[in-house]
C-alpha positions as CSV (number, residue, x, y, z in Angstrom):
1,X,33.0,59.3,-59.9
2,X,30.3,61.0,-62.9
3,X,30.5,59.5,-65.7
4,X,29.9,63.4,-67.7
5,X,33.2,64.3,-68.6
6,X,34.1,61.7,-70.4
7,X,30.1,61.3,-72.6
8,X,30.3,64.9,-73.1
9,X,33.3,64.4,-74.9
10,X,32.7,61.7,-77.0
11,X,29.9,64.2,-78.1
12,X,31.0,67.1,-78.9
13,X,33.5,65.4,-81.3
14,X,30.8,63.3,-82.6
15,X,28.6,66.1,-83.2
16,X,31.6,68.7,-84.6
17,X,32.8,65.1,-87.3
18,X,28.8,64.4,-87.6
19,X,27.8,65.7,-91.5
20,X,25.1,69.0,-90.9
21,X,21.8,66.9,-91.5
22,X,23.0,64.5,-88.7
23,X,23.4,67.4,-86.1
24,X,19.9,68.4,-87.2
25,X,18.7,65.1,-86.7
26,X,20.6,64.0,-83.1
27,X,18.8,68.5,-82.0
28,X,15.7,67.7,-83.5
29,X,15.8,64.3,-81.1
30,X,16.9,65.6,-77.8
31,X,14.0,68.9,-78.3
32,X,16.6,71.2,-79.2
33,X,14.1,74.4,-81.0
34,X,12.3,73.9,-77.8
35,X,14.3,75.4,-75.3
36,X,15.9,79.0,-74.5
37,X,19.7,79.8,-73.9
38,X,21.1,83.4,-73.5
39,X,23.7,83.7,-76.3
40,X,27.2,84.0,-73.8
41,X,29.9,84.3,-76.4
42,X,28.0,85.6,-79.9
43,X,29.4,82.3,-82.6
44,X,32.9,83.8,-84.0
45,X,35.1,82.5,-85.9
46,X,39.5,82.5,-85.4
47,X,42.7,79.9,-86.2
48,X,44.0,77.4,-84.2
49,X,47.7,75.6,-84.3
50,X,47.3,72.3,-85.9
51,X,49.8,70.3,-84.5
52,X,51.6,66.5,-86.0
53,X,53.7,64.3,-86.1
54,X,55.7,62.1,-87.8
55,X,54.5,58.8,-88.3
56,X,52.3,59.5,-85.2
57,X,55.2,58.5,-82.9
58,X,57.5,62.2,-83.8
59,X,58.4,65.0,-82.1
60,X,55.6,67.0,-82.5
61,X,55.5,69.8,-84.7
62,X,53.9,72.4,-85.9
63,X,51.0,71.2,-89.4
64,X,49.7,74.8,-89.8
65,X,46.9,76.8,-88.9
66,X,42.8,76.1,-89.3
67,X,40.4,77.5,-89.1
68,X,37.6,77.2,-86.2
69,X,33.7,78.7,-85.2
70,X,33.2,78.3,-81.7
71,X,30.2,79.5,-79.6
72,X,29.3,79.8,-75.9
73,X,25.3,79.7,-74.1
74,X,23.9,78.9,-71.0
75,X,20.3,77.5,-70.8
76,X,17.4,78.1,-68.6
77,X,18.7,75.8,-66.1
78,X,21.8,77.5,-66.0
79,X,24.0,75.5,-67.7
80,X,27.1,76.2,-69.9
81,X,27.4,74.9,-73.1
82,X,30.2,75.6,-75.5
83,X,30.9,74.1,-79.3
84,X,33.5,75.1,-81.4
85,X,33.3,73.5,-85.4
86,X,36.0,73.1,-87.4
87,X,35.4,76.2,-90.8
88,X,33.0,79.2,-91.0
89,X,30.6,77.9,-89.5
90,X,28.7,80.1,-87.3
91,X,25.0,78.1,-86.7
92,X,26.4,74.6,-86.5
93,X,28.8,75.9,-83.7
94,X,25.8,77.6,-82.5
95,X,24.2,74.3,-82.8
96,X,26.5,73.1,-80.8
97,X,26.8,74.2,-78.0
98,X,23.1,74.9,-77.7
99,X,23.3,70.9,-78.2
100,X,26.4,70.3,-75.2
101,X,23.6,72.8,-72.3
102,X,21.4,70.4,-73.2
103,X,22.3,67.5,-72.8
104,X,24.2,68.3,-69.5
105,X,21.2,67.6,-68.0
106,X,19.5,64.9,-70.6
107,X,19.4,60.3,-69.3
108,X,22.4,59.0,-70.1
109,X,21.1,55.8,-71.8
110,X,19.3,58.1,-74.1
111,X,22.6,60.0,-75.1
112,X,24.9,57.8,-75.2
113,X,22.8,56.1,-77.6
114,X,22.3,58.6,-79.9
115,X,26.1,59.1,-79.8
116,X,26.6,56.2,-80.6
117,X,24.9,55.9,-83.5
118,X,27.3,59.5,-84.8
119,X,30.6,57.7,-84.4
120,X,28.7,54.8,-86.1
121,X,27.9,57.3,-89.1
122,X,30.8,58.8,-88.4
123,X,33.2,55.2,-88.8
124,X,30.9,54.4,-91.5
125,X,32.9,57.5,-93.4
126,X,36.1,56.8,-92.5
127,X,35.6,53.3,-93.8
128,X,34.8,54.2,-97.2
129,X,37.3,57.2,-96.8
130,X,39.9,54.4,-97.0
131,X,38.4,51.7,-99.5
132,X,38.1,54.7,-102.0
133,X,42.0,56.3,-101.4
134,X,42.7,51.7,-101.3
135,X,41.5,51.6,-104.8
136,X,44.2,54.8,-106.0
137,X,47.2,52.7,-104.1
138,X,50.4,52.7,-106.3
139,X,52.7,49.9,-105.4
140,X,56.6,51.0,-106.7
141,X,59.8,48.6,-106.0
142,X,63.2,48.7,-107.4
143,X,64.3,46.3,-110.2
144,X,68.1,45.6,-109.8
145,X,70.2,46.6,-112.6
146,X,72.6,44.0,-114.7
147,X,75.6,46.8,-114.9
148,X,78.9,45.3,-113.6
């Protein structure tokens, strides 16, 4: 069994969560601008329903709608690439779709190393956000009144 589906899921998630500068760097490192692509589905904006769970373990509920942009392309060697990104970002969805098609035939070790670097940058951003939020944390406690 090939590990491409697992690696593909990782790169699609990492590219969707990356900053614009990181996605551009990733695209340039794999030569996305040099490849020719056929547009199968032009970038289009729509809504998806976000679901949540209370405490991460409770019953699922509809949290609300989220704006997303999607795109699909075909590379010169007939590989179909898809791109989904949160928000109204047609250029970013097109870039992710082109990279998806291109990376399916790229050397797995090179892709894994680049994806790991993107994931590390995301983890660093999340840790910085968590530290910032923890600095504003307020501890509440209850005082017992001495009434009889």
